[in-house]
All heavy atoms as TSV, in Angstrom:
chain	resi	resn	atom	element	x	y	z
A	1	MET	N	N	77.362	151.540	108.115
A	1	MET	CA	C	77.890	150.928	106.884
A	1	MET	C	C	78.865	149.793	107.178
A	1	MET	O	O	78.844	148.775	106.508
A	1	MET	CB	C	78.512	152.067	105.993
A	1	MET	CG	C	78.999	151.618	104.709
A	1	MET	SD	S	77.744	151.069	103.560
A	1	MET	CE	C	77.112	152.605	102.993
A	2	PHE	N	N	79.853	150.064	108.153
A	2	PHE	CA	C	80.806	149.069	108.430
A	2	PHE	C	C	80.125	147.794	109.029
A	2	PHE	O	O	80.614	146.624	108.709
A	2	PHE	CB	C	81.810	149.602	109.399
A	2	PHE	CG	C	82.751	150.491	108.878
A	2	PHE	CD1	C	82.907	151.823	109.352
A	2	PHE	CD2	C	83.659	150.210	107.785
A	2	PHE	CE1	C	83.766	152.737	108.849
A	2	PHE	CE2	C	84.494	151.089	107.271
A	2	PHE	CZ	C	84.541	152.342	107.796
A	3	LYS	N	N	79.149	147.925	109.812
A	3	LYS	CA	C	78.457	146.763	110.336
A	3	LYS	C	C	77.811	145.908	109.281
A	3	LYS	O	O	77.926	144.728	109.329
A	3	LYS	CB	C	77.377	147.307	111.333
A	3	LYS	CG	C	76.685	146.195	112.114
A	3	LYS	CD	C	75.715	146.713	113.071
A	3	LYS	CE	C	75.065	145.547	113.796
A	3	LYS	NZ	N	74.038	145.956	114.930
A	4	LEU	N	N	77.227	146.622	108.242
A	4	LEU	CA	C	76.575	145.798	107.169
A	4	LEU	C	C	77.632	145.096	106.405
A	4	LEU	O	O	77.537	143.902	105.996
A	4	LEU	CB	C	75.844	146.752	106.272
A	4	LEU	CG	C	74.456	147.235	106.851
A	4	LEU	CD1	C	73.893	148.235	105.828
A	4	LEU	CD2	C	73.427	145.985	106.907
A	5	MET	N	N	78.702	145.837	106.128
A	5	MET	CA	C	79.834	145.099	105.347
A	5	MET	C	C	80.373	143.871	106.010
A	5	MET	O	O	80.660	142.899	105.455
A	5	MET	CB	C	80.908	146.173	104.903
A	5	MET	CG	C	80.550	147.132	103.906
A	5	MET	SD	S	81.765	148.254	103.371
A	5	MET	CE	C	82.229	149.137	104.821
A	6	SER	N	N	80.463	144.008	107.408
A	6	SER	CA	C	80.941	142.986	108.181
A	6	SER	C	C	79.988	141.786	108.252
A	6	SER	O	O	80.365	140.656	108.096
A	6	SER	CB	C	81.248	143.422	109.599
A	6	SER	OG	O	81.765	142.472	110.420
A	7	GLU	N	N	78.695	142.150	108.439
A	7	GLU	CA	C	77.611	141.089	108.485
A	7	GLU	C	C	77.512	140.334	107.190
A	7	GLU	O	O	77.282	139.095	107.173
A	7	GLU	CB	C	76.283	141.691	108.794
A	7	GLU	CG	C	76.083	142.149	110.227
A	7	GLU	CD	C	74.826	142.810	110.594
A	7	GLU	OE1	O	74.057	143.027	109.671
A	7	GLU	OE2	O	74.654	143.205	111.701
A	8	PHE	N	N	77.750	140.963	106.079
A	8	PHE	CA	C	77.739	140.262	104.693
A	8	PHE	C	C	79.042	139.658	104.366
A	8	PHE	O	O	79.196	139.139	103.235
A	8	PHE	CB	C	77.289	141.286	103.671
A	8	PHE	CG	C	75.774	141.574	103.724
A	8	PHE	CD1	C	75.450	142.874	103.963
A	8	PHE	CD2	C	74.887	140.567	103.500
A	8	PHE	CE1	C	74.051	143.238	103.950
A	8	PHE	CE2	C	73.462	140.934	103.585
A	8	PHE	CZ	C	73.124	142.276	103.821
A	9	HIS	N	N	80.052	139.752	105.300
A	9	HIS	CA	C	81.368	139.141	105.088
A	9	HIS	C	C	82.082	139.658	103.819
A	9	HIS	O	O	82.704	138.932	103.090
A	9	HIS	CB	C	81.282	137.563	105.035
A	9	HIS	CG	C	80.688	137.033	106.262
A	9	HIS	ND1	N	81.322	136.950	107.459
A	9	HIS	CD2	C	79.419	136.529	106.433
A	9	HIS	CE1	C	80.497	136.457	108.344
A	9	HIS	NE2	N	79.354	136.131	107.810
A	10	PHE	N	N	81.924	140.953	103.566
A	10	PHE	CA	C	82.504	141.635	102.429
A	10	PHE	C	C	84.014	141.742	102.710
A	10	PHE	O	O	84.309	142.112	103.814
A	10	PHE	CB	C	81.949	142.959	102.076
A	10	PHE	CG	C	80.579	142.844	101.548
A	10	PHE	CD1	C	79.755	143.977	101.520
A	10	PHE	CD2	C	80.099	141.775	100.874
A	10	PHE	CE1	C	78.441	144.001	101.064
A	10	PHE	CE2	C	78.807	141.765	100.232
A	10	PHE	CZ	C	77.999	142.817	100.338
A	11	ASN	N	N	84.880	141.686	101.762
A	11	ASN	CA	C	86.242	142.168	101.776
A	11	ASN	C	C	86.223	143.544	101.175
A	11	ASN	O	O	85.604	143.738	100.101
A	11	ASN	CB	C	87.219	141.229	101.006
A	11	ASN	CG	C	87.307	139.910	101.685
A	11	ASN	OD1	O	87.361	139.745	102.910
A	11	ASN	ND2	N	87.420	138.863	100.808
A	12	PHE	N	N	86.818	144.454	101.808
A	12	PHE	CA	C	86.679	145.891	101.242
A	12	PHE	C	C	87.994	146.698	101.468
A	12	PHE	O	O	88.702	146.416	102.334
A	12	PHE	CB	C	85.409	146.581	101.862
A	12	PHE	CG	C	85.462	146.625	103.280
A	12	PHE	CD1	C	86.006	147.728	104.066
A	12	PHE	CD2	C	84.816	145.667	104.075
A	12	PHE	CE1	C	86.059	147.728	105.393
A	12	PHE	CE2	C	84.782	145.687	105.461
A	12	PHE	CZ	C	85.392	146.754	106.110
A	13	ILE	N	N	88.090	147.613	100.553
A	13	ILE	CA	C	89.204	148.576	100.700
A	13	ILE	C	C	88.549	150.016	100.611
A	13	ILE	O	O	87.761	150.241	99.753
A	13	ILE	CB	C	90.251	148.365	99.560
A	13	ILE	CG1	C	90.876	147.022	99.539
A	13	ILE	CG2	C	91.298	149.536	99.468
A	13	ILE	CD1	C	91.864	146.804	98.418
A	14	ILE	N	N	89.008	150.786	101.538
A	14	ILE	CA	C	88.410	152.137	101.633
A	14	ILE	C	C	89.547	153.102	101.675
A	14	ILE	O	O	90.526	152.927	102.313
A	14	ILE	CB	C	87.483	152.319	102.770
A	14	ILE	CG1	C	86.324	151.377	102.647
A	14	ILE	CG2	C	87.012	153.805	102.914
A	14	ILE	CD1	C	85.381	151.351	103.988
A	15	ASN	N	N	89.410	154.203	100.883
A	15	ASN	CA	C	90.443	155.173	100.835
A	15	ASN	C	C	89.806	156.533	101.478
A	15	ASN	O	O	88.669	156.816	101.213
A	15	ASN	CB	C	90.816	155.479	99.404
A	15	ASN	CG	C	91.849	156.536	99.171
A	15	ASN	OD1	O	92.541	156.834	100.254
A	15	ASN	ND2	N	92.125	156.999	98.010
A	16	SER	N	N	90.697	157.163	102.318
A	16	SER	CA	C	90.157	158.383	102.949
A	16	SER	C	C	91.357	159.296	103.179
A	16	SER	O	O	92.485	158.912	103.165
A	16	SER	CB	C	89.514	157.997	104.335
A	16	SER	OG	O	89.161	159.138	104.982
A	17	GLN	N	N	91.068	160.553	103.354
A	17	GLN	CA	C	92.115	161.520	103.675
A	17	GLN	C	C	92.413	161.575	105.142
A	17	GLN	O	O	93.401	162.195	105.524
A	17	GLN	CB	C	91.555	162.913	103.241
A	17	GLN	CG	C	91.434	163.211	101.844
A	17	GLN	CD	C	90.876	164.559	101.527
A	17	GLN	OE1	O	90.564	165.426	102.281
A	17	GLN	NE2	N	90.790	164.876	100.177
A	18	VAL	N	N	91.633	160.941	106.009
A	18	VAL	CA	C	91.895	160.853	107.332
A	18	VAL	C	C	91.962	159.338	107.813
A	18	VAL	O	O	91.253	158.502	107.144
A	18	VAL	CB	C	90.928	161.662	108.270
A	18	VAL	CG1	C	90.930	163.067	107.921
A	18	VAL	CG2	C	89.537	161.134	107.992
A	19	LEU	N	N	92.687	159.008	108.813
A	19	LEU	CA	C	92.717	157.658	109.422
A	19	LEU	C	C	91.482	157.389	110.128
A	19	LEU	O	O	90.982	158.109	111.089
A	19	LEU	CB	C	93.924	157.588	110.319
A	19	LEU	CG	C	94.333	156.252	110.802
A	19	LEU	CD1	C	94.709	155.291	109.714
A	19	LEU	CD2	C	95.410	156.272	111.879
A	20	TRP	N	N	90.641	156.391	109.732
A	20	TRP	CA	C	89.398	156.073	110.275
A	20	TRP	C	C	89.034	154.607	109.992
A	20	TRP	O	O	89.869	153.955	109.324
A	20	TRP	CB	C	88.335	156.956	109.757
A	20	TRP	CG	C	88.131	156.881	108.224
A	20	TRP	CD1	C	88.940	157.323	107.294
A	20	TRP	CD2	C	86.991	156.208	107.567
A	20	TRP	NE1	N	88.353	156.971	106.176
A	20	TRP	CE2	C	87.138	156.393	106.224
A	20	TRP	CE3	C	85.862	155.525	108.059
A	20	TRP	CZ2	C	86.365	155.881	105.242
A	20	TRP	CZ3	C	84.968	155.099	107.091
A	20	TRP	CH2	C	85.208	155.231	105.773
A	21	GLY	N	N	87.975	154.185	110.445
A	21	GLY	CA	C	87.506	152.808	110.326
A	21	GLY	C	C	87.645	151.924	111.640
A	21	GLY	O	O	87.072	150.885	111.688
A	22	ASP	N	N	88.284	152.559	112.605
A	22	ASP	CA	C	88.412	151.812	113.862
A	22	ASP	C	C	87.223	152.123	114.747
A	22	ASP	O	O	87.245	152.871	115.606
A	22	ASP	CB	C	89.710	152.149	114.550
A	22	ASP	CG	C	89.954	153.612	114.612
A	22	ASP	OD1	O	89.250	154.468	113.970
A	22	ASP	OD2	O	90.966	154.054	115.331
A	23	CYS	N	N	86.193	151.363	114.456
A	23	CYS	CA	C	84.881	151.579	115.165
A	23	CYS	C	C	84.447	150.269	115.760
A	23	CYS	O	O	84.832	149.204	115.302
A	23	CYS	CB	C	83.908	152.233	114.250
A	23	CYS	SG	S	83.568	151.288	112.736
A	24	ASP	N	N	83.590	150.323	116.714
A	24	ASP	CA	C	83.204	149.084	117.495
A	24	ASP	C	C	82.307	148.147	116.618
A	24	ASP	O	O	82.089	147.066	117.201
A	24	ASP	CB	C	82.497	149.509	118.799
A	24	ASP	CG	C	81.250	150.348	118.579
A	24	ASP	OD1	O	80.927	150.693	117.423
A	24	ASP	OD2	O	80.654	150.636	119.576
A	25	THR	N	N	81.925	148.497	115.482
A	25	THR	CA	C	81.116	147.525	114.683
A	25	THR	C	C	81.942	146.618	113.912
A	25	THR	O	O	81.450	145.775	113.262
A	25	THR	CB	C	80.211	148.353	113.716
A	25	THR	OG1	O	80.937	149.205	112.987
A	25	THR	CG2	C	79.169	149.165	114.517
A	26	LEU	N	N	83.278	146.840	113.875
A	26	LEU	CA	C	84.238	145.986	113.224
A	26	LEU	C	C	85.087	145.160	114.193
A	26	LEU	O	O	85.604	145.715	115.120
A	26	LEU	CB	C	85.155	146.759	112.337
A	26	LEU	CG	C	84.581	147.446	111.024
A	26	LEU	CD1	C	85.567	148.282	110.332
A	26	LEU	CD2	C	84.003	146.471	110.085
A	27	ASP	N	N	85.216	143.906	114.000
A	27	ASP	CA	C	85.940	143.067	114.851
A	27	ASP	C	C	87.506	143.150	114.598
A	27	ASP	O	O	88.295	143.062	115.467
A	27	ASP	CB	C	85.589	141.574	114.685
A	27	ASP	CG	C	84.150	141.282	115.070
A	27	ASP	OD1	O	83.692	142.019	115.943
A	27	ASP	OD2	O	83.579	140.334	114.612
A	28	ALA	N	N	87.808	143.414	113.336
A	28	ALA	CA	C	89.354	143.561	113.000
A	28	ALA	C	C	89.321	144.376	111.782
A	28	ALA	O	O	88.404	144.389	110.883
A	28	ALA	CB	C	89.874	142.195	112.800
A	29	LEU	N	N	90.443	145.005	111.601
A	29	LEU	CA	C	90.666	145.900	110.418
A	29	LEU	C	C	92.206	146.169	110.272
A	29	LEU	O	O	92.920	146.407	111.283
A	29	LEU	CB	C	89.960	147.213	110.632
A	29	LEU	CG	C	89.968	148.226	109.497
A	29	LEU	CD1	C	89.152	147.701	108.256
A	29	LEU	CD2	C	89.308	149.515	109.882
A	30	ALA	N	N	92.723	146.136	109.035
A	30	ALA	CA	C	94.082	146.526	108.728
A	30	ALA	C	C	94.054	147.958	108.223
A	30	ALA	O	O	93.229	148.287	107.304
A	30	ALA	CB	C	94.781	145.579	107.803
A	31	ILE	N	N	94.838	148.841	108.784
A	31	ILE	CA	C	94.849	150.180	108.345
A	31	ILE	C	C	96.243	150.618	107.904
A	31	ILE	O	O	97.186	150.297	108.603
A	31	ILE	CB	C	94.368	151.165	109.579
A	31	ILE	CG1	C	93.075	150.729	110.077
A	31	ILE	CG2	C	94.442	152.685	109.187
A	31	ILE	CD1	C	92.671	151.430	111.424
A	32	TYR	N	N	96.346	151.295	106.839
A	32	TYR	CA	C	97.638	151.730	106.321
A	32	TYR	C	C	97.563	153.171	106.082
A	32	TYR	O	O	96.820	153.718	105.277
A	32	TYR	CB	C	97.956	151.068	104.975
A	32	TYR	CG	C	98.179	149.485	105.268
A	32	TYR	CD1	C	97.208	148.605	105.152
A	32	TYR	CD2	C	99.480	149.103	105.430
A	32	TYR	CE1	C	97.465	147.268	105.350
A	32	TYR	CE2	C	99.819	147.821	105.721
A	32	TYR	CZ	C	98.678	146.856	105.595
A	32	TYR	OH	O	98.966	145.487	105.820
A	33	GLN	N	N	98.242	153.953	106.871
A	33	GLN	CA	C	98.338	155.418	106.679
A	33	GLN	C	C	99.545	155.759	105.792
A	33	GLN	O	O	100.706	155.275	106.009
A	33	GLN	CB	C	98.591	156.090	108.085
A	33	GLN	CG	C	98.623	157.541	108.004
A	33	GLN	CD	C	98.788	158.125	109.345
A	33	GLN	OE1	O	99.219	157.511	110.371
A	33	GLN	NE2	N	98.471	159.458	109.513
A	34	LEU	N	N	99.334	156.550	104.798
A	34	LEU	CA	C	100.345	156.969	103.956
A	34	LEU	C	C	100.798	158.318	104.246
A	34	LEU	O	O	99.995	159.263	104.457
A	34	LEU	CB	C	99.941	157.013	102.479
A	34	LEU	CG	C	99.348	155.688	101.904
A	34	LEU	CD1	C	98.850	155.915	100.457
A	34	LEU	CD2	C	100.299	154.566	101.996
A	35	ILE	N	N	102.139	158.541	104.513
A	35	ILE	CA	C	102.607	159.713	104.922
A	35	ILE	C	C	103.695	160.253	103.972
A	35	ILE	O	O	104.606	159.570	103.523
A	35	ILE	CB	C	103.388	159.594	106.279
A	35	ILE	CG1	C	102.378	159.116	107.444
A	35	ILE	CG2	C	103.984	160.929	106.814
A	35	ILE	CD1	C	103.001	158.664	108.589
A	36	ARG	N	N	103.412	161.500	103.538
A	36	ARG	CA	C	104.337	162.240	102.581
A	36	ARG	C	C	104.798	163.565	103.209
A	36	ARG	O	O	104.126	164.579	103.028
A	36	ARG	CB	C	103.634	162.472	101.251
A	36	ARG	CG	C	104.488	163.064	100.221
A	36	ARG	CD	C	103.754	163.255	98.856
A	36	ARG	NE	N	104.531	163.944	97.911
A	36	ARG	CZ	C	103.988	164.892	97.167
A	36	ARG	NH1	N	102.663	165.088	97.141
A	36	ARG	NH2	N	104.743	165.506	96.351
A	37	PRO	N	N	105.932	163.481	103.893
A	37	PRO	CA	C	106.366	164.732	104.632
A	37	PRO	C	C	106.851	165.814	103.730
A	37	PRO	O	O	107.626	165.578	102.836
A	37	PRO	CB	C	107.476	164.256	105.591
A	37	PRO	CG	C	108.003	162.996	104.876
A	37	PRO	CD	C	106.834	162.396	104.118
A	38	ASN	N	N	106.391	167.033	103.912
A	38	ASN	CA	C	106.802	168.225	103.270
A	38	ASN	C	C	106.953	168.015	101.740
A	38	ASN	O	O	107.902	168.416	101.089
A	38	ASN	CB	C	108.184	168.661	103.783
A	38	ASN	CG	C	108.048	168.989	105.261
A	38	ASN	OD1	O	107.130	169.502	105.754
A	38	ASN	ND2	N	109.089	168.602	105.964
A	39	ASN	N	N	105.911	167.382	101.126
A	39	ASN	CA	C	105.919	167.193	99.707
A	39	ASN	C	C	107.031	166.491	99.194
A	39	ASN	O	O	107.561	166.714	98.097
A	39	ASN	CB	C	105.640	168.585	98.921
A	39	ASN	CG	C	104.333	169.115	99.174
A	39	ASN	OD1	O	103.348	168.497	99.262
A	39	ASN	ND2	N	104.285	170.442	99.220
A	40	ALA	N	N	107.573	165.540	99.952
A	40	ALA	CA	C	108.707	164.644	99.497
A	40	ALA	C	C	108.334	163.897	98.312
A	40	ALA	O	O	107.216	163.672	98.004
A	40	ALA	CB	C	109.123	163.803	100.708
A	41	LYS	N	N	109.450	163.414	97.599
A	41	LYS	CA	C	109.111	162.575	96.454
A	41	LYS	C	C	108.944	161.027	96.848
A	41	LYS	O	O	109.074	160.160	96.000
A	41	LYS	CB	C	110.263	162.746	95.486
A	41	LYS	CG	C	110.283	164.097	94.912
A	41	LYS	CD	C	111.460	164.210	93.898
A	41	LYS	CE	C	111.487	165.625	93.330
A	41	LYS	NZ	N	112.384	165.845	92.315
A	42	PHE	N	N	108.642	160.771	97.999
A	42	PHE	CA	C	108.430	159.462	98.490
A	42	PHE	C	C	107.314	159.385	99.479
A	42	PHE	O	O	106.921	160.375	99.943
A	42	PHE	CB	C	109.693	158.866	99.164
A	42	PHE	CG	C	110.045	159.647	100.420
A	42	PHE	CD1	C	109.516	159.271	101.706
A	42	PHE	CD2	C	110.954	160.566	100.379
A	42	PHE	CE1	C	109.932	160.030	102.766
A	42	PHE	CE2	C	111.332	161.403	101.457
A	42	PHE	CZ	C	110.824	161.109	102.721
A	43	VAL	N	N	106.718	158.224	99.781
A	43	VAL	CA	C	105.577	158.019	100.683
A	43	VAL	C	C	106.059	156.928	101.704
A	43	VAL	O	O	106.551	155.865	101.271
A	43	VAL	CB	C	104.321	157.641	99.973
A	43	VAL	CG1	C	103.255	157.218	100.873
A	43	VAL	CG2	C	103.895	158.638	98.927
A	44	THR	N	N	105.761	157.215	102.876
A	44	THR	CA	C	106.050	156.205	103.937
A	44	THR	C	C	104.778	155.523	104.377
A	44	THR	O	O	103.693	156.260	104.425
A	44	THR	CB	C	106.656	156.903	105.226
A	44	THR	OG1	O	107.927	157.589	104.788
A	44	THR	CG2	C	107.019	155.862	106.313
A	45	VAL	N	N	104.761	154.337	104.554
A	45	VAL	CA	C	103.542	153.494	105.016
A	45	VAL	C	C	103.651	153.211	106.497
A	45	VAL	O	O	104.593	152.651	106.893
A	45	VAL	CB	C	103.383	152.255	104.096
A	45	VAL	CG1	C	102.139	151.538	104.603
A	45	VAL	CG2	C	103.305	152.555	102.637
A	46	MET	N	N	102.542	153.618	107.219
A	46	MET	CA	C	102.538	153.266	108.590
A	46	MET	C	C	101.335	152.276	108.747
A	46	MET	O	O	100.168	152.668	108.686
A	46	MET	CB	C	102.284	154.479	109.415
A	46	MET	CG	C	103.256	155.570	109.386
A	46	MET	SD	S	104.705	155.110	110.361
A	46	MET	CE	C	104.117	155.191	111.909
A	47	PRO	N	N	101.569	150.963	109.163
A	47	PRO	CA	C	100.528	150.007	109.280
A	47	PRO	C	C	100.017	149.924	110.697
A	47	PRO	O	O	100.717	150.123	111.660
A	47	PRO	CB	C	101.138	148.672	108.879
A	47	PRO	CG	C	102.566	148.829	109.222
A	47	PRO	CD	C	102.939	150.263	109.004
A	48	TYR	N	N	98.701	149.788	110.854
A	48	TYR	CA	C	98.097	149.609	112.168
A	48	TYR	C	C	97.048	148.449	112.082
A	48	TYR	O	O	96.571	148.130	110.938
A	48	TYR	CB	C	97.241	150.895	112.569
A	48	TYR	CG	C	98.017	152.132	112.674
A	48	TYR	CD1	C	98.273	152.888	111.536
A	48	TYR	CD2	C	98.458	152.580	113.915
A	48	TYR	CE1	C	98.957	154.145	111.594
A	48	TYR	CE2	C	99.176	153.786	113.979
A	48	TYR	CZ	C	99.424	154.493	112.854
A	48	TYR	OH	O	100.138	155.615	112.960
A	49	LEU	N	N	96.789	147.754	113.163
A	49	LEU	CA	C	95.793	146.740	113.282
A	49	LEU	C	C	94.707	147.170	114.324
A	49	LEU	O	O	95.027	147.693	115.384
A	49	LEU	CB	C	96.332	145.469	113.698
A	49	LEU	CG	C	97.218	144.757	112.609
A	49	LEU	CD1	C	97.779	143.539	113.169
A	49	LEU	CD2	C	96.396	144.517	111.348
A	50	TRP	N	N	93.421	146.985	113.948
A	50	TRP	CA	C	92.371	147.272	114.856
A	50	TRP	C	C	91.771	145.928	115.303
A	50	TRP	O	O	91.392	145.065	114.406
A	50	TRP	CB	C	91.225	148.148	114.107
A	50	TRP	CG	C	89.999	148.291	114.785
A	50	TRP	CD1	C	88.809	147.713	114.458
A	50	TRP	CD2	C	89.770	149.118	115.984
A	50	TRP	NE1	N	87.867	148.123	115.382
A	50	TRP	CE2	C	88.342	148.926	116.263
A	50	TRP	CE3	C	90.471	149.889	116.783
A	50	TRP	CZ2	C	87.839	149.661	117.377
A	50	TRP	CZ3	C	89.945	150.524	117.795
A	50	TRP	CH2	C	88.617	150.360	118.088
A	51	ASN	N	N	91.653	145.684	116.569
A	51	ASN	CA	C	91.070	144.396	117.025
A	51	ASN	C	C	89.685	144.474	117.585
A	51	ASN	O	O	89.237	143.578	118.237
A	51	ASN	CB	C	92.069	143.873	118.197
A	51	ASN	CG	C	92.070	144.661	119.389
A	51	ASN	OD1	O	91.201	145.575	119.636
A	51	ASN	ND2	N	92.995	144.402	120.330
A	52	GLY	N	N	88.959	145.529	117.172
A	52	GLY	CA	C	87.558	145.737	117.699
A	52	GLY	C	C	87.498	146.579	118.927
A	52	GLY	O	O	86.475	147.082	119.263
A	53	LYS	N	N	88.666	146.853	119.566
A	53	LYS	CA	C	88.746	147.652	120.764
A	53	LYS	C	C	89.814	148.654	120.792
A	53	LYS	O	O	89.723	149.845	121.324
A	53	LYS	CB	C	88.864	146.767	122.018
A	53	LYS	CG	C	87.665	145.848	122.283
A	53	LYS	CD	C	87.878	145.041	123.519
A	53	LYS	CE	C	86.728	144.233	123.944
A	53	LYS	NZ	N	85.830	143.661	123.076
A	54	LYS	N	N	90.942	148.282	120.200
A	54	LYS	CA	C	92.124	149.148	120.197
A	54	LYS	C	C	92.893	149.085	118.899
A	54	LYS	O	O	93.089	148.037	118.318
A	54	LYS	CB	C	93.049	148.619	121.306
A	54	LYS	CG	C	94.274	149.520	121.643
A	54	LYS	CD	C	95.036	148.951	122.858
A	54	LYS	CE	C	96.414	149.589	122.979
A	54	LYS	NZ	N	97.145	149.093	124.071
A	55	ARG	N	N	93.314	150.252	118.508
A	55	ARG	CA	C	94.151	150.408	117.246
A	55	ARG	C	C	95.671	150.365	117.731
A	55	ARG	O	O	96.107	151.099	118.591
A	55	ARG	CB	C	93.930	151.629	116.608
A	55	ARG	CG	C	94.703	151.809	115.264
A	55	ARG	CD	C	94.400	153.086	114.541
A	55	ARG	NE	N	94.883	154.204	115.344
A	55	ARG	CZ	C	94.277	155.375	115.325
A	55	ARG	NH1	N	93.181	155.528	114.713
A	55	ARG	NH2	N	94.783	156.295	116.120
A	56	GLU	N	N	96.514	149.449	117.201
A	56	GLU	CA	C	97.883	149.358	117.517
A	56	GLU	C	C	98.767	149.510	116.375
A	56	GLU	O	O	98.517	148.924	115.265
A	56	GLU	CB	C	98.156	147.980	118.207
A	56	GLU	CG	C	97.376	147.775	119.547
A	56	GLU	CD	C	97.774	146.448	120.062
A	56	GLU	OE1	O	98.969	146.093	120.045
A	56	GLU	OE2	O	96.855	145.808	120.687
A	57	ALA	N	N	99.809	150.221	116.509
A	57	ALA	CA	C	100.863	150.288	115.408
A	57	ALA	C	C	101.589	148.966	115.252
A	57	ALA	O	O	101.844	148.379	116.185
A	57	ALA	CB	C	101.785	151.456	115.706
A	58	VAL	N	N	101.915	148.615	114.042
A	58	VAL	CA	C	102.558	147.379	113.734
A	58	VAL	C	C	104.020	147.803	113.496
A	58	VAL	O	O	104.305	148.576	112.614
A	58	VAL	CB	C	101.981	146.622	112.474
A	58	VAL	CG1	C	102.737	145.444	112.136
A	58	VAL	CG2	C	100.571	146.367	112.753
A	59	GLU	N	N	104.933	147.173	114.272
A	59	GLU	CA	C	106.303	147.471	114.135
A	59	GLU	C	C	107.061	146.921	113.045
A	59	GLU	O	O	108.020	147.532	112.445
A	59	GLU	CB	C	107.006	147.191	115.477
A	59	GLU	CG	C	106.437	147.806	116.745
A	59	GLU	CD	C	106.648	149.386	116.654
A	59	GLU	OE1	O	107.716	149.835	116.156
A	59	GLU	OE2	O	105.716	150.105	117.162
A	60	SER	N	N	106.728	145.713	112.646
A	60	SER	CA	C	107.392	145.015	111.564
A	60	SER	C	C	106.439	144.171	110.667
A	60	SER	O	O	105.349	143.917	111.103
A	60	SER	CB	C	108.561	144.181	112.050
A	60	SER	OG	O	108.012	143.060	112.799
A	61	GLU	N	N	106.973	143.926	109.533
A	61	GLU	CA	C	106.164	143.032	108.550
A	61	GLU	C	C	105.934	141.633	109.213
A	61	GLU	O	O	104.927	141.019	109.040
A	61	GLU	CB	C	106.807	143.036	107.169
A	61	GLU	CG	C	105.907	142.644	106.121
A	61	GLU	CD	C	106.486	142.848	104.791
A	61	GLU	OE1	O	107.026	143.941	104.520
A	61	GLU	OE2	O	106.494	141.957	104.008
A	62	GLU	N	N	106.957	141.133	109.860
A	62	GLU	CA	C	106.826	139.883	110.489
A	62	GLU	C	C	105.727	139.861	111.552
A	62	GLU	O	O	104.996	138.923	111.701
A	62	GLU	CB	C	108.199	139.456	111.166
A	62	GLU	CG	C	109.291	139.168	110.152
A	62	GLU	CD	C	109.966	140.333	109.686
A	62	GLU	OE1	O	109.888	141.476	110.264
A	62	GLU	OE2	O	110.579	140.266	108.558
A	63	GLU	N	N	105.641	140.874	112.315
A	63	GLU	CA	C	104.592	141.045	113.311
A	63	GLU	C	C	103.280	141.080	112.716
A	63	GLU	O	O	102.344	140.405	113.141
A	63	GLU	CB	C	104.827	142.267	114.169
A	63	GLU	CG	C	103.723	142.543	115.255
A	63	GLU	CD	C	103.904	143.865	115.943
A	63	GLU	OE1	O	104.944	144.541	115.707
A	63	GLU	OE2	O	103.033	144.220	116.731
A	64	LEU	N	N	103.055	141.747	111.594
A	64	LEU	CA	C	101.877	141.838	110.837
A	64	LEU	C	C	101.462	140.364	110.344
A	64	LEU	O	O	100.282	139.990	110.460
A	64	LEU	CB	C	101.957	142.767	109.660
A	64	LEU	CG	C	100.694	142.930	108.838
A	64	LEU	CD1	C	99.614	143.621	109.698
A	64	LEU	CD2	C	101.010	143.926	107.676
A	65	GLU	N	N	102.372	139.718	109.818
A	65	GLU	CA	C	102.056	138.235	109.282
A	65	GLU	C	C	101.729	137.291	110.435
A	65	GLU	O	O	100.832	136.505	110.292
A	65	GLU	CB	C	103.263	137.814	108.488
A	65	GLU	CG	C	103.471	138.500	107.153
A	65	GLU	CD	C	104.728	138.026	106.570
A	65	GLU	OE1	O	105.485	137.145	107.017
A	65	GLU	OE2	O	105.057	138.595	105.450
A	66	ARG	N	N	102.398	137.534	111.533
A	66	ARG	CA	C	102.104	136.668	112.710
A	66	ARG	C	C	100.710	136.861	113.276
A	66	ARG	O	O	100.030	136.026	113.767
A	66	ARG	CB	C	103.191	137.012	113.810
A	66	ARG	CG	C	103.094	136.039	115.004
A	66	ARG	CD	C	104.182	136.296	115.976
A	66	ARG	NE	N	104.103	137.571	116.608
A	66	ARG	CZ	C	104.985	138.588	116.554
A	66	ARG	NH1	N	106.007	138.470	115.769
A	66	ARG	NH2	N	104.819	139.716	117.084
A	67	ARG	N	N	100.212	138.151	113.189
A	67	ARG	CA	C	98.859	138.453	113.758
A	67	ARG	C	C	97.697	138.007	112.823
A	67	ARG	O	O	96.650	137.929	113.194
A	67	ARG	CB	C	98.814	139.906	113.966
A	67	ARG	CG	C	99.710	140.413	115.197
A	67	ARG	CD	C	99.386	141.850	115.396
A	67	ARG	NE	N	100.158	142.374	116.470
A	67	ARG	CZ	C	99.931	143.516	117.158
A	67	ARG	NH1	N	98.852	144.179	116.785
A	67	ARG	NH2	N	100.598	143.909	118.157
A	68	GLU	N	N	98.047	137.892	111.558
A	68	GLU	CA	C	96.942	137.595	110.555
A	68	GLU	C	C	96.476	136.132	110.696
A	68	GLU	O	O	96.971	135.183	111.114
A	68	GLU	CB	C	97.346	137.904	109.178
A	68	GLU	CG	C	97.494	139.380	108.951
A	68	GLU	CD	C	97.999	139.705	107.568
A	68	GLU	OE1	O	98.492	138.857	106.853
A	68	GLU	OE2	O	97.927	140.908	107.199
């Protein structure tokens, strides 16, 4: 499915209960993991970038903008 979406140059957003999408059929992907510890009243966002080979955590918003 990811390969087809990539071949057709679709922009897509996918929601899942688990962190996924970092597969070899995608050249790049932005992943945002939402974390809600112990039913807290807030959600923390953990951004990652997939480069087609490796998923890396993004440390800052400036780093994310620089990579795009």
